[in-house]
Structures are given as structure tokens and as C-alpha cells.
C-alpha positions, 0 to 999 in steps of 0.5 A, spaced: 348 657 155 341 659 159 340 652 162 348 651 164 347 658 168 340 656 171 344 649 173 350 653 176 345 658 180 342 652 183 348 649 185 350 655 188 344 656 192 344 649 194 351 651 198 348 657 201 342 654 203 346 648 207 351 654 210 345 657 212 342 651 216 349 650 220 347 656 224 340 652 226 339 648 232 338 642 228 345 638 230 343 631 230 347 627 224 340 623 222 336 630 221 342 634 218 343 628 213 336 628 211 336 636 210 342 636 206 340 630 202 334 634 200 338 640 198 342 635 194 337 631 191 333 638 189 339 640 185 341 634 182 334 633 179 335 640 176 341 637 173 338 631 171 333 635 166 339 638 163 343 632 162 337 628 159 337 634 154 339 631 147 341 625 149 341 619 144 336 613 144 339 607 146 337 600 149 336 601 157 334 596 162 332 598 169 331 596 176 335 589 175 336 586 182 343 584 183 342 583 191 335 580 194 337 583 202 337 588 202 333 589 195 338 593 191 338 594 183 342 596 177 341 599 170 344 598 164 345 602 158 347 599 151 348 601 144 342 599 139 346 594 136 349 591 142 347 584 139 351 584 133 356 588 136 357 582 141 360 583 148 363 590 149 367 594 154 363 596 160 363 602 165 360 601 172 358 607 174 357 609 182 353 615 183 355 621 187 351 625 193 355 625 199 354 618 201 347 620 203 343 621 197 343 621 189 340 616 184 343 611 179 338 615 174 341 622 176 346 622 170 342 617 165 343 622 159 350 622 160 350 614 160 346 614 154 351 618 151 357 613 153 352 607 150 351 611 144 359 610 143 359 603 143 359 601 150 355 598 156 354 602 162 352 599 168 349 604 174 349 601 181 344 603 186 347 603 194 344 604 201 346 611 204 349 613 210 347 615 216 343 609 216 348 604 213 355 606 214 362 604 212 363 599 209 356 597 207 356 601 201 363 598 198 360 591 200 354 592 196 358 595 190 362 588 191 356 584 190 354 588 184 360 587 181 360 580 182 353 580 179 355 583 173 361 578 172 357 572 173 351 575 168 356 578 163 354 574 157 347 575 158 348 582 158 353 582 152 358 585 157 366 583 157 367 582 164 375 582 162 374 589 160 370 593 165 372 600 168 370 603 174 367 610 174 364 615 179 363 622 181 364 626 187 362 621 193 362 615 187 369 617 185 371 616 192 367 609 193 370 607 186 377 609 188 377 605 194 374 599 191 380 599 186 385 600 192 382 593 195 382 589 189 390 592 187 392 591 194 391 585 198 394 588 204 389 593 204 383 588 203 385 584 209 386 590 213 379 592 211 376 585 212 373 586 205 374 580 200 373 582 193 369 578 188 372 580 182 379 580 180 384 586 179 385 584 172 378 585 170 378 592 171 382 596 166 381 603 168 378 608 173 374 614 171 374 619 176 370 626 177 370 631 182 372 626 187 374 625 195 380 621 196 383 623 202 378 624 208 382 627 213 384 632 208 377 633 206 375 635 213 381 640 214 383 643 207 376 647 205 379 654 202 376 660 206 371 662 201 367 655 202 368 655 209 361 656 210 359 649 208 364 646 213 358 644 217 355 640 211 362 637 210 363 635 217 356 632 217 357 628 210 363 625 213 360 624 220 354 620 217 359 616 212 364 614 218 359 613 224 361 619 227 368 618 226 370 625 223 375 626 229 379 620 228 384 622 224 387 615 224 381 612 222 380 617 216 387 615 213 385 608 214 379 608 209 382 613 204 385 610 198 390 615 197 394 611 202 394 605 199 396 606 192 401 600 189 404 599 182 398 594 181 393 600 181 389 601 175 390 606 170 386 612 172 382 618 168 381 624 173 378 630 172 375 636 176 372 643 175 376 650 176 371 652 181 371 646 185 375 646 191 376 639 191 380 639 184 386 642 188 385 639 195 383 632 193 384 631 185 391 634 184 394 631 190 391 624 188 394 625 181 401 626 185 400 620 189 399 616 183 405 619 179 409 617 185 407 610 184 408 610 177 401 609 175 398 611 169 394 617 169 390 621 164 389 628 168 384 633 165 383 640 169 382 646 166 386 652 170 386 657 165 379 656 162 374 662 162 368 657 163 365 657 170 367 649 171 363 647 178 363 641 182 360 635 177 361 640 171 363 634 167 355 632 166 354 640 163 354 638 156 353 645 153 360 647 156 366 646 151 370 643 157 365 638 158 365 636 151 372 635 151 372 631 157 367 626 154 371 625 148 378 624 152 374 619 156 372 615 150 379 615 148 381 613 155 376 607 154 379 605 147 386 605 149 386 601 155 380 596 151 385 595 145 391 594 150 387 589 153 385 585 147 392 585 145 395 582 151 390 576 150 393 574 144 
């Protein structure tokens, strides 16, 4: 309980620090991004220590090169008995950090918990904005999925049963890639050719994400207007200074490109995260309009303080419940995938 309180305070202090910077003279996207990234990374380093606590021991292979130029890596977490289990369903995780920061190792304790349940977890590294802007991050994720698919047997991965997952900006990238593989018109419009097939992705696992960039800029509630400066800088960094181009923001927002072929979705958000009401709930409604299967996990009546990225705070009852429902989601769609192969 003490650890969770410390993390919540660290998260709040990070937001306050970013807000204070908005009144400074530093108004260059490059320098602003560095400052915001340093604050984010300081907060997530605190978070990582708590995620690591009580994590089970599993097999871990780190820094596997999936792309040579630029040099990019991925980590794989697996059950100890993976050789006996054979090929297993795999969660491919894209980390958050506002497109400008973060680490594939940030949630390693969480990945170990997933692996301990009998699944592979692949955590993917990608380059950050503003040095690299849209669509480079998606192109790199595309390369990572190609590598995973091509080397599946070596790593006991069932390339027919993969789940694309992400938190925060990572959920944005995961949901965006899912739109590319399920909507050929969107793929052509984006000039991105997916290297894997839609049938390989059995579901999405999305936490505290951003699915409508135009709304992200315009719908922060009054009580968090203090961090509007930070939000503007994140979108500016990722889009290459196109935060005022509403048409462009819509053109790269996955909520605009859903079809009935979109993968089933597990989606969650905290009751104290403004993104839950401004991003996750509207995304759920859009999914349901397309009759896309959705497992939504929100806690509006909970007395727990569930902030952004609450799902990693395993000391909370809601976080434990969300984890169990995540496992049930994977079990459900992995089993249905096996049945469809007979």
C-alpha cells in the first residue's frame, strides 16, 4: 500500500512539474521533449521498481536484434517449461511514454507475470519523437512483427496466435497498427504495407491509450488543463509540428478506420485518468458500432485511486482483477483460434 501511494505521488509530482515548465521560456519542441521525457522516465523508473517486486522468475532473453539499421531490439519473456509446452500464444507489447520516451524494460515485472501464466511476451523497442516522427514508429513495429513471425519456431512462438498490446502511447501504436492490417484502404492511404496478416493477430490488449489525436488535443478536462502544454508538445513531437492540422490528426487516428475485420479488443483505463472518458470510452463506443468484440474493464464506482497506467500497480485490487481478465481474454481467443484450425 505504501509503495502504491509513493508511486501515485510520484506520478502527480511529474504532472505538476510538467505544468510548471509550461510557463518557462523553453518553447522549442526538441528541448521541450527532452525535458518532458526526463520527467516521464524519472516517474517510470520509480514505477518499474514496484512492478518488479514479487515478480516470478521466468526465462528472459534480452536485446535480440530485430532490425540492423537503425539497431533496434526486443526482449522475450517465457515460461520456464517453454520447451516442453511447445509453441505458445504470444503477447507483443509496445511500451508507452508519450511517443518521446519509455523503455521496453519498463514493465518487465508485469511481463514476467504474463509469462508465468504460460505465454510468451515480446517487448519491442522503437525510436522516439521528435527525432523520428510518424510513421517511423509504426514502420519499426512492422519490422518487429515480421521478425517475430519469421523466427517464431526458434522462440516457441505460435505466429498464428499473437496479441498486440500496449500502454498509453503504446496502445495508440498497437491500435493504429491493427487498423492497418484490418483495413486495406487505410493501409493504402497510409502507404504502409503490413508484413503480417490480420489472421495472425487474435486480439488487442489496450491500456490507458490514445485513439483519437484530435480529441487528445481538445478534450482534456479543466482539472488537468495545467498539463495541456505537455499534451500539445507530445502531439507536436510525434506528428512533426502538425498539432493544428485537424484533418491530419484524424487521418492517423485509429478510431476513424475501424471495420468489422478489426481484432477483438480488451481495453481498460483508470477512474482517475482523464483518458478513460475522453479516449477509451469513445473508442469502445466506436468499436461496438462496428460490432467488434470488446472486453471493457473500467472502474467508475471503485474507491481505489486508479491513475494513468494503474494496471501495472499490482498491489491494487482493480489491477489484479484486470490482470486476471486479461488472461481470460487471451485464453478465450486462443482457444477459439485453435478450434477454427480444425
